[in-house]
C-alpha positions as CSV (number, residue, x, y, z in Angstrom):
1,M,-10.4,-13.0,18.9
2,D,-9.8,-11.2,22.1
3,F,-7.9,-8.3,20.7
4,G,-7.9,-6.6,24.5
5,T,-5.9,-9.7,25.8
6,I,-3.8,-9.8,22.7
7,L,-2.6,-5.9,22.8
8,N,-2.5,-6.2,26.9
9,D,-0.3,-9.3,26.9
10,S,1.8,-7.8,23.9
11,F,2.4,-4.8,26.0
12,Q,3.0,-6.9,29.3
13,Y,5.3,-8.9,27.4
14,A,7.5,-5.8,26.2
15,K,7.6,-4.1,29.5
16,E,8.6,-7.3,31.1
17,G,11.5,-7.8,28.3
18,V,13.4,-4.8,29.0
19,W,12.0,-2.2,32.0
20,G,14.7,-2.5,34.6
21,K,16.9,-4.6,32.4
22,W,19.2,-1.8,31.6
23,K,22.0,-3.9,29.9
24,K,19.6,-5.6,27.8
25,W,18.0,-2.6,26.6
26,F,21.3,-1.1,25.7
27,F,22.5,-4.2,23.5
28,L,18.9,-4.2,21.7
29,I,19.5,-0.8,20.7
30,I,22.9,-1.8,19.6
31,S,21.5,-4.9,17.6
32,M,19.1,-2.0,15.8
33,I,22.0,-0.5,14.4
34,I,23.5,-3.8,13.3
35,F,19.9,-4.9,11.9
36,P,20.3,-8.8,11.4
37,F,20.5,-9.1,15.1
38,I,17.2,-7.6,16.1
39,L,15.8,-9.3,13.4
40,G,17.0,-12.6,14.6
41,Y,15.7,-11.3,17.9
42,M,12.6,-11.2,16.4
43,I,12.3,-14.4,15.1
44,R,13.0,-16.0,18.7
45,M,9.6,-13.9,19.6
46,Y,7.7,-15.4,16.3
47,R,8.5,-18.8,17.8
48,G,6.3,-17.8,20.9
49,E,9.2,-17.6,23.6
50,K,8.2,-16.5,26.6
51,P,9.0,-14.2,28.6
52,A,11.1,-12.2,25.8
53,P,14.2,-14.1,25.3
54,E,17.8,-12.7,26.5
55,L,20.2,-11.9,24.1
56,D,22.5,-14.8,23.4
57,Q,23.1,-17.1,20.5
58,W,24.4,-14.3,18.6
59,G,25.6,-16.3,15.9
60,S,22.5,-18.2,15.0
61,M,20.5,-14.6,15.7
62,F,22.8,-12.9,13.3
63,I,21.9,-15.9,10.6
64,D,18.4,-16.2,11.2
65,G,18.1,-12.0,11.1
66,L,19.9,-12.3,7.4
67,K,16.9,-14.9,6.6
68,L,14.0,-12.9,7.7
69,F,15.9,-9.7,5.5
70,V,15.7,-12.1,2.7
71,V,12.0,-13.0,3.0
72,E,11.0,-9.6,3.6
73,L,12.9,-8.1,0.8
74,I,11.3,-10.6,-1.4
75,Y,7.6,-9.6,-0.2
76,A,8.8,-5.9,-0.6
77,A,10.7,-6.4,-4.1
78,P,7.5,-6.0,-6.2
79,V,6.5,-2.7,-4.3
80,I,10.2,-1.3,-4.9
81,L,10.2,-2.0,-8.4
82,I,7.1,-0.3,-9.4
83,I,8.1,2.7,-7.3
84,L,11.2,2.6,-9.0
85,I,9.6,2.6,-12.4
86,A,7.2,5.3,-10.9
87,F,10.0,7.8,-10.0
88,L,12.7,7.4,-12.3
89,P,10.7,8.2,-15.7
90,F,9.4,11.2,-14.2
91,A,12.8,12.4,-12.5
92,S,14.4,11.8,-16.2
93,T,11.4,13.9,-17.7
94,L,12.4,17.1,-15.2
95,V,15.9,17.1,-16.2
96,T,15.6,16.6,-19.7
97,S,12.6,19.3,-19.6
98,G,14.9,21.7,-17.9
99,I,12.5,22.5,-15.1
100,I,15.5,21.3,-12.5
101,S,17.4,24.4,-13.4
102,T,14.3,26.5,-13.9
103,D,13.3,28.6,-10.7
104,I,9.6,28.5,-11.0
105,S,9.3,30.4,-7.9
106,I,10.2,33.6,-9.3
107,M,8.0,33.2,-12.3
108,T,4.5,34.9,-12.2
109,D,1.4,32.5,-12.3
110,T,0.9,32.9,-15.9
111,Q,4.5,32.0,-16.6
112,A,4.7,29.1,-14.5
113,E,1.3,27.9,-16.4
114,Q,2.8,28.6,-19.8
115,F,6.2,27.0,-18.8
116,I,4.3,24.0,-17.8
117,S,1.7,23.9,-20.9
118,S,4.9,24.2,-22.7
119,H,6.3,21.1,-21.5
120,P,3.1,18.5,-21.8
121,E,5.8,15.9,-21.2
122,I,6.1,16.7,-17.2
123,L,2.0,16.3,-16.6
124,S,2.3,12.8,-18.5
125,A,5.0,11.8,-16.6
126,L,3.4,13.2,-13.2
127,A,0.2,11.2,-14.3
128,T,1.9,8.0,-14.6
129,M,4.0,8.5,-11.4
130,V,0.5,9.1,-9.3
131,V,-1.3,5.8,-10.7
132,L,1.5,3.8,-10.4
133,I,2.0,4.9,-6.8
134,F,-1.2,4.1,-6.3
135,I,-1.1,0.6,-7.7
136,A,2.0,0.1,-5.5
137,V,-0.1,0.9,-2.5
138,I,-2.9,-1.3,-3.1
139,L,-0.3,-3.9,-3.9
140,A,1.8,-3.2,-0.6
141,L,-1.5,-4.0,1.1
142,I,-2.2,-7.1,-0.4
143,I,1.5,-8.2,0.4
144,A,1.2,-7.0,4.0
145,I,-2.0,-9.7,4.5
146,F,0.8,-12.5,3.2
147,S,3.8,-11.2,4.9
148,F,2.7,-10.9,8.5
149,I,2.1,-14.5,8.7
150,G,4.4,-15.7,6.3
151,A,7.1,-13.8,8.5
152,V,6.0,-16.1,11.5
153,R,5.6,-19.2,9.3
154,F,9.1,-18.8,8.3
155,A,10.0,-18.2,12.1
156,R,7.8,-21.3,13.0
157,T,9.4,-23.7,10.4
158,G,13.4,-22.6,10.0
159,L,12.4,-22.7,6.1
160,I,12.4,-19.6,4.0
161,A,10.3,-21.2,1.5
162,E,7.4,-21.9,4.0
163,G,7.6,-18.0,4.3
164,F,6.0,-17.8,0.9
165,N,3.9,-21.4,1.2
166,F,0.4,-19.3,0.3
167,S,-1.6,-22.1,0.8
168,A,-0.6,-22.8,4.1
169,I,-0.7,-19.0,4.8
170,L,-4.1,-18.7,3.9
171,G,-5.0,-21.8,5.6
172,T,-3.8,-20.2,8.8
173,I,-5.8,-17.1,7.8
174,R,-9.0,-18.8,7.4
175,K,-8.8,-20.8,10.5
176,I,-8.2,-17.0,12.4
177,G,-11.0,-15.7,10.5
178,W,-10.5,-13.6,7.7
179,I,-12.7,-10.6,9.6
180,N,-10.5,-11.0,12.8
181,Y,-7.0,-11.1,10.7
182,L,-8.2,-7.9,8.9
183,L,-8.9,-6.3,12.0
184,A,-5.9,-7.5,13.7
185,L,-3.6,-5.9,10.5
186,I,-5.6,-2.7,10.9
187,I,-5.3,-2.3,15.0
188,I,-1.9,-2.7,14.5
189,G,-1.5,-0.7,11.2
190,V,-3.2,2.1,13.1
191,I,-0.7,1.5,16.3
192,G,2.3,1.8,13.8
193,M,1.3,4.9,12.3
194,V,0.6,6.5,15.8
195,Y,4.0,5.4,17.0
196,G,5.7,6.6,13.5
197,F,3.5,10.2,13.5
198,V,4.9,10.6,17.3
199,M,8.5,9.6,16.7
200,N,8.7,11.9,13.9
201,I,7.6,14.6,15.8
202,V,10.5,13.7,18.4
203,N,13.0,13.4,16.2
204,I,12.6,16.8,15.2
205,I,14.3,17.7,18.7
206,P,18.2,17.9,17.9
207,F,20.1,14.8,19.1
208,V,17.7,14.4,22.0
209,G,15.1,13.1,19.7
210,L,17.3,10.7,18.3
211,V,18.3,9.1,21.8
212,I,14.4,9.0,22.3
213,W,13.8,7.2,19.3
214,L,16.6,4.5,20.2
215,F,15.2,4.3,23.6
216,L,11.6,3.5,22.6
217,Y,12.2,1.4,19.4
218,P,13.1,-2.0,21.4
219,P,10.0,-2.3,23.4
220,F,8.1,-1.5,20.3
221,I,9.5,-4.1,18.4
222,I,9.2,-6.4,21.2
223,F,5.3,-5.3,21.6
224,M,5.2,-6.1,17.5
225,S,6.7,-9.3,17.4
226,R,4.7,-10.7,20.3
227,Y,1.6,-9.6,19.1
228,A,2.2,-11.2,15.3
229,S,3.1,-14.1,17.7
230,L,-0.1,-14.4,19.0
231,V,-2.3,-13.6,15.9
232,Y,-0.4,-16.3,14.1
233,D,-1.2,-18.7,17.2
234,A,-4.9,-17.9,16.8
235,G,-5.1,-19.6,13.7
Protein backbone atom coordinates (compact mmCIF):
# COMPACT_ATOMS: atom_id res chain seq x y z
CA MET A 1 0.00 0.00 0.00
CA ASP A 2 1.44 3.34 -1.07
CA PHE A 3 0.59 5.57 1.88
CA GLY A 4 2.22 8.58 0.27
CA THR A 5 -0.10 8.33 -2.71
CA ILE A 6 -3.15 7.80 -0.51
CA LEU A 7 -2.33 10.80 1.69
CA ASN A 8 -1.58 13.02 -1.29
CA ASP A 9 -4.77 11.93 -3.06
CA SER A 10 -6.81 12.62 0.09
CA PHE A 11 -5.22 16.04 0.54
CA GLN A 12 -5.79 17.07 -3.09
CA TYR A 13 -9.34 15.70 -2.92
CA ALA A 14 -10.07 17.87 0.13
CA LYS A 15 -8.37 20.90 -1.37
CA GLU A 16 -10.28 20.65 -4.66
CA GLY A 17 -13.47 19.98 -2.74
CA VAL A 18 -13.54 23.33 -0.95
CA TRP A 19 -10.85 25.72 -2.17
CA GLY A 20 -12.42 28.61 -4.02
CA LYS A 21 -15.89 27.17 -3.44
CA TRP A 22 -16.85 29.47 -0.61
CA LYS A 23 -20.60 28.91 -0.87
CA LYS A 24 -20.06 25.15 -0.60
CA TRP A 25 -17.63 25.69 2.28
CA PHE A 26 -20.28 27.75 4.10
CA PHE A 27 -22.95 25.07 3.65
CA LEU A 28 -20.51 22.42 4.88
CA ILE A 29 -20.15 24.42 8.08
CA ILE A 30 -23.94 24.56 8.40
CA SER A 31 -24.02 20.79 7.76
CA MET A 32 -21.67 20.24 10.68
CA ILE A 33 -24.04 22.09 12.98
CA ILE A 34 -26.97 20.00 11.73
CA PHE A 35 -24.76 16.93 11.96
CA PRO A 36 -26.78 14.29 10.03
CA PHE A 37 -26.07 16.30 6.87
CA ILE A 38 -22.29 16.13 7.24
CA LEU A 39 -22.54 12.42 8.05
CA GLY A 40 -24.65 11.92 4.93
CA TYR A 41 -22.06 13.83 2.93
CA MET A 42 -19.39 11.51 4.32
CA ILE A 43 -21.43 8.54 3.07
CA ARG A 44 -21.17 9.85 -0.49
CA MET A 45 -17.40 10.19 -0.18
CA TYR A 46 -17.16 6.71 1.36
CA ARG A 47 -18.84 5.45 -1.80
CA GLY A 48 -15.87 6.74 -3.77
CA GLU A 49 -17.47 9.73 -5.50
CA LYS A 50 -14.78 11.82 -7.17
CA PRO A 51 -14.31 14.74 -7.15
CA ALA A 52 -15.81 15.60 -3.76
CA PRO A 53 -19.57 15.72 -4.40
CA GLU A 54 -21.61 18.87 -4.39
CA LEU A 55 -24.06 19.54 -1.58
CA ASP A 56 -27.39 18.43 -2.99
CA GLN A 57 -29.95 15.70 -2.39
CA TRP A 58 -30.39 17.07 1.12
CA GLY A 59 -33.17 14.66 2.04
CA SER A 60 -31.20 11.52 1.23
CA MET A 61 -28.10 13.03 2.86
CA PHE A 62 -30.03 13.57 6.09
CA ILE A 63 -31.42 10.01 6.11
CA ASP A 64 -28.04 8.47 5.25
CA GLY A 65 -26.46 10.59 7.96
CA LEU A 66 -28.89 9.29 10.56
CA LYS A 67 -28.13 5.71 9.47
CA LEU A 68 -24.39 6.31 9.78
CA PHE A 69 -24.98 7.84 13.21
CA VAL A 70 -26.79 4.65 14.25
CA VAL A 71 -23.91 2.50 12.98
CA GLU A 72 -21.31 4.57 14.82
CA LEU A 73 -23.43 4.71 17.97
CA ILE A 74 -23.81 0.93 18.06
CA TYR A 75 -20.06 0.54 17.69
CA ALA A 76 -19.43 3.11 20.43
CA ALA A 77 -22.10 1.79 22.82
CA PRO A 78 -19.90 -0.76 24.68
CA VAL A 79 -17.21 1.87 25.32
CA ILE A 80 -19.78 4.44 26.46
CA LEU A 81 -21.33 1.86 28.79
CA ILE A 82 -18.00 0.95 30.39
CA ILE A 83 -17.11 4.62 30.89
CA LEU A 84 -20.46 5.24 32.59
CA ILE A 85 -19.92 2.19 34.79
CA ALA A 86 -16.48 3.59 35.65
CA PHE A 87 -17.48 7.17 36.47
CA LEU A 88 -20.92 6.93 38.07
CA PRO A 89 -19.92 4.77 41.08
CA PHE A 90 -16.80 6.92 41.60
CA ALA A 91 -18.87 10.10 41.52
CA SER A 92 -21.38 8.53 43.92
CA THR A 93 -18.55 7.57 46.28
CA LEU A 94 -17.22 11.14 46.27
CA VAL A 95 -20.65 12.46 47.19
CA THR A 96 -21.36 9.94 49.95
CA SER A 97 -17.86 10.34 51.43
CA GLY A 98 -18.35 14.08 51.79
CA ILE A 99 -15.22 14.92 49.82
CA ILE A 100 -17.26 17.11 47.45
CA SER A 101 -18.19 19.45 50.30
CA THR A 102 -14.71 19.34 51.83
CA ASP A 103 -12.04 21.76 50.66
CA ILE A 104 -8.92 19.57 50.73
CA SER A 105 -6.83 22.41 49.31
CA ILE A 106 -6.86 24.23 52.66
CA MET A 107 -5.71 21.10 54.53
CA THR A 108 -2.12 20.28 55.32
CA ASP A 109 -0.63 17.22 53.62
CA THR A 110 -1.05 15.25 56.83
CA GLN A 111 -4.70 16.25 57.20
CA ALA A 112 -5.41 15.38 53.58
CA GLU A 113 -3.77 11.97 53.99
CA GLN A 114 -5.77 11.33 57.14
CA PHE A 115 -8.98 12.31 55.39
CA ILE A 116 -8.31 9.97 52.45
CA SER A 117 -7.19 7.11 54.72
CA SER A 118 -10.41 7.44 56.70
CA HIS A 119 -12.36 6.92 53.48
CA PRO A 120 -10.77 3.83 51.85
CA GLU A 121 -13.79 3.50 49.58
CA ILE A 122 -12.50 6.53 47.63
CA LEU A 123 -9.24 4.82 46.73
CA SER A 124 -11.09 1.62 45.93
CA ALA A 125 -13.53 3.43 43.63
CA LEU A 126 -10.65 5.33 42.01
CA ALA A 127 -8.72 2.11 41.34
CA THR A 128 -11.83 0.50 39.85
CA MET A 129 -12.41 3.52 37.65
CA VAL A 130 -8.81 3.50 36.35
CA VAL A 131 -9.03 -0.21 35.49
CA LEU A 132 -12.36 0.22 33.70
CA ILE A 133 -11.08 3.23 31.73
CA PHE A 134 -8.05 1.18 30.66
CA ILE A 135 -10.40 -1.60 29.50
CA ALA A 136 -12.52 0.99 27.65
CA VAL A 137 -9.44 2.30 25.82
CA ILE A 138 -8.38 -1.19 24.73
CA LEU A 139 -11.94 -1.99 23.65
CA ALA A 140 -12.14 1.29 21.70
CA LEU A 141 -8.97 0.40 19.80
CA ILE A 142 -10.36 -3.04 18.93
CA ILE A 143 -13.69 -1.54 17.85
CA ALA A 144 -11.88 1.02 15.67
CA ILE A 145 -10.36 -1.84 13.66
CA PHE A 146 -13.84 -2.98 12.67
CA SER A 147 -15.75 0.31 12.60
CA PHE A 148 -13.32 1.98 10.17
CA ILE A 149 -14.09 -0.59 7.47
CA GLY A 150 -17.63 -1.18 8.73
CA ALA A 151 -18.69 2.43 8.14
CA VAL A 152 -17.43 2.35 4.53
CA ARG A 153 -18.98 -1.06 3.95
CA PHE A 154 -22.33 0.29 5.14
CA ALA A 155 -21.96 3.25 2.76
CA ARG A 156 -21.15 1.00 -0.19
CA THR A 157 -24.03 -1.43 0.44
CA GLY A 158 -26.61 0.93 1.94
CA LEU A 159 -27.43 -1.72 4.55
CA ILE A 160 -26.89 -1.03 8.26
CA ALA A 161 -26.45 -4.75 8.92
CA GLU A 162 -23.51 -4.85 6.51
CA GLY A 163 -21.71 -2.36 8.71
CA PHE A 164 -21.54 -5.20 11.23
CA ASN A 165 -20.79 -8.04 8.82
CA PHE A 166 -17.63 -8.95 10.69
CA SER A 167 -16.69 -11.88 8.47
CA ALA A 168 -16.83 -9.61 5.39
CA ILE A 169 -14.96 -6.86 7.26
CA LEU A 170 -12.22 -9.30 8.24
CA GLY A 171 -12.11 -10.50 4.64
CA THR A 172 -11.48 -6.94 3.44
CA ILE A 173 -8.77 -6.45 6.06
CA ARG A 174 -7.05 -9.68 5.02
CA LYS A 175 -7.05 -8.49 1.39
CA ILE A 176 -5.51 -5.17 2.46
CA GLY A 177 -3.06 -7.00 4.69
CA TRP A 178 -3.11 -6.72 8.46
CA ILE A 179 0.21 -4.86 8.66
CA ASN A 180 -0.84 -2.39 5.95
CA TYR A 181 -4.24 -1.91 7.55
CA LEU A 182 -2.92 -1.32 11.05
CA LEU A 183 -0.34 1.10 9.67
CA ALA A 184 -3.16 2.92 7.85
CA LEU A 185 -5.08 3.23 11.13
CA ILE A 186 -2.00 4.42 13.01
CA ILE A 187 -1.22 7.05 10.37
CA ILE A 188 -4.73 8.49 10.32
CA GLY A 189 -4.87 8.25 14.12
CA VAL A 190 -1.68 10.29 14.49
CA ILE A 191 -2.94 12.84 11.97
CA GLY A 192 -6.21 13.09 13.89
CA MET A 193 -4.42 13.58 17.21
CA VAL A 194 -2.13 16.28 15.80
CA TYR A 195 -5.11 18.05 14.24
CA GLY A 196 -7.06 17.80 17.49
CA PHE A 197 -4.12 19.10 19.52
CA VAL A 198 -3.70 22.11 17.22
CA MET A 199 -7.44 22.82 17.23
CA ASN A 200 -7.55 22.66 21.04
CA ILE A 201 -4.83 25.32 21.16
CA VAL A 202 -6.68 27.42 18.58
CA ASN A 203 -9.93 27.12 20.53
CA ILE A 204 -8.31 28.91 23.45
CA ILE A 205 -8.61 32.11 21.42
CA PRO A 206 -12.03 33.62 22.27
CA PHE A 207 -14.50 33.59 19.34
CA VAL A 208 -11.74 33.63 16.69
CA GLY A 209 -10.74 30.10 17.73
CA LEU A 210 -14.26 28.83 17.10
CA VAL A 211 -14.36 30.53 13.70
CA ILE A 212 -11.04 28.94 12.70
CA TRP A 213 -12.24 25.53 13.91
CA LEU A 214 -15.45 25.79 11.88
CA PHE A 215 -13.45 26.93 8.86
CA LEU A 216 -10.89 24.09 8.97
CA TYR A 217 -13.08 21.18 10.02
CA PRO A 218 -14.92 20.63 6.68
CA PRO A 219 -11.73 20.02 4.64
CA PHE A 220 -10.45 17.77 7.43
CA ILE A 221 -13.67 15.72 7.27
CA ILE A 222 -13.33 15.46 3.48
CA PHE A 223 -9.69 14.39 3.84
CA MET A 224 -10.55 11.70 6.42
CA SER A 225 -13.48 10.38 4.37
CA ARG A 226 -11.42 10.12 1.19
CA TYR A 227 -8.64 8.39 3.12
CA ALA A 228 -11.07 5.80 4.50
CA SER A 229 -12.50 5.18 1.03
CA LEU A 230 -9.04 4.63 -0.50
CA VAL A 231 -7.98 2.27 2.30
CA TYR A 232 -11.18 0.28 1.79
CA ASP A 233 -10.57 0.13 -1.97
CA ALA A 234 -7.10 -1.28 -1.31
CA GLY A 235 -8.93 -4.42 -0.20
